C-alpha positions in Angstrom: 4.4 -23.6 -12.3 7.8 -22.4 -11.1 6.7 -18.8 -11.8 3.8 -19.3 -9.4 6.1 -20.7 -6.7 8.4 -17.7 -7.2 5.6 -15.3 -6.8 4.2 -17.1 -3.7 7.7 -17.2 -2.1 8.1 -13.4 -2.8 4.6 -12.7 -1.2 5.4 -14.9 1.8 8.7 -13.2 2.3 7.2 -9.7 2.0 4.4 -10.6 4.5 6.9 -12.0 7.0 9.1 -8.9 6.6 6.1 -6.6 7.3 5.0 -8.7 10.3 8.5 -8.7 11.8 9.2 -5.1 11.1 5.9 -3.9 12.5 5.9 -6.2 15.5 9.4 -5.3 16.6 9.4 -1.5 16.0 9.7 0.9 18.8 9.0 3.9 16.6 5.2 4.1 17.3 3.0 2.8 20.1 0.8 -0.1 19.1 -2.4 1.9 19.5 -1.4 4.7 17.1 -2.3 4.2 13.4 0.0 5.5 10.7 -1.6 7.3 7.8 -1.6 5.5 4.4 -1.6 6.9 0.9 -4.6 7.1 -1.4 -5.0 8.4 -5.0 -8.2 10.4 -5.8 -9.9 9.0 -8.8 -11.4 12.4 -9.7 -8.4 14.7 -9.2 -5.5 12.3 -9.5 -4.0 13.8 -6.4 -2.3 11.7 -3.7 -3.6 12.1 -0.2 -2.2 10.8 3.1 -5.1 9.8 5.5 -5.9 7.3 8.2 -6.6 3.7 7.1 -10.3 3.2 6.0 -12.3 1.1 3.7 -12.0 2.0 0.0 -13.2 3.9 -1.8 -12.3 6.2 1.1 -13.7 9.7 1.6 -11.5 12.5 0.2 -11.2 15.1 3.0 -10.9 17.8 0.4 -14.1 17.0 -1.5 -16.2 14.9 0.9 -16.7 12.2 -1.7 -15.6 8.6 -1.6 -13.0 8.8 -4.4 -9.8 7.6 -2.8 -8.1 4.3 -3.7 -5.1 2.8 -1.8 -1.7 3.4 -3.4 1.7 1.8 -2.7 5.1 3.1 -3.6 7.8 1.4 -5.7 11.2 2.6 -4.6 12.8 1.5 -7.9 10.6 3.5 -10.3 9.8 6.1 -7.5 6.1 6.0 -8.4 2.9 5.4 -6.5 0.6 2.7 -7.9 -3.1 2.2 -7.1 -3.8 -1.3 -5.8 -7.0 -3.3 -5.7 -9.2 -3.1 -2.6 -8.9 -5.8 0.1 -12.0 -7.7 -1.2 -10.0 -8.4 -4.3 -6.7 -9.3 -2.5 -6.9 -10.7 1.0 -3.1 -10.5 1.7 -1.2 -7.7 3.3 -0.9 -4.5 1.3 2.8 -4.9 1.2 2.4 -8.1 -0.8 1.6 -6.2 -4.0 4.3 -6.2 -6.7 5.2 -3.2 -8.8 3.7 -3.8 -12.2 6.9 -2.6 -13.9 9.7 -4.0 -11.6 7.9 -7.0 -10.0 9.3 -6.1 -6.6 7.2 -5.7 -3.4 5.9 -2.2 -3.0 5.9 -0.1 0.2 3.3 1.7 2.2 5.6 4.6 2.8 7.3 6.9 0.4 7.6 10.6 -0.7 4.3 12.1 -1.8 4.3 13.8 -5.2 4.1 17.6 -5.0 
């Protein structure tokens, strides 16, 4: 039970951090959307594209093969995350499967 409380507290803290950071940022106007990272299930490539329902359309192939991915700064790896219909919380609420820390929407794309 205490593990569930710990996970819930981590998710709440992550959500509040994201809300505060995005609500107070002067970096981008509110009407501009920032691209997000997807991983193609066919090619394994990572693609940066505007937010869209998943599976998203890969601009290189024209097929809906892109799944959302988030970045873990500790293992420096992108991890595919379930679609929103599986997890209703913010994308930043996902934990790295290896390090159990909240993953980020931004990070360096693999070459």
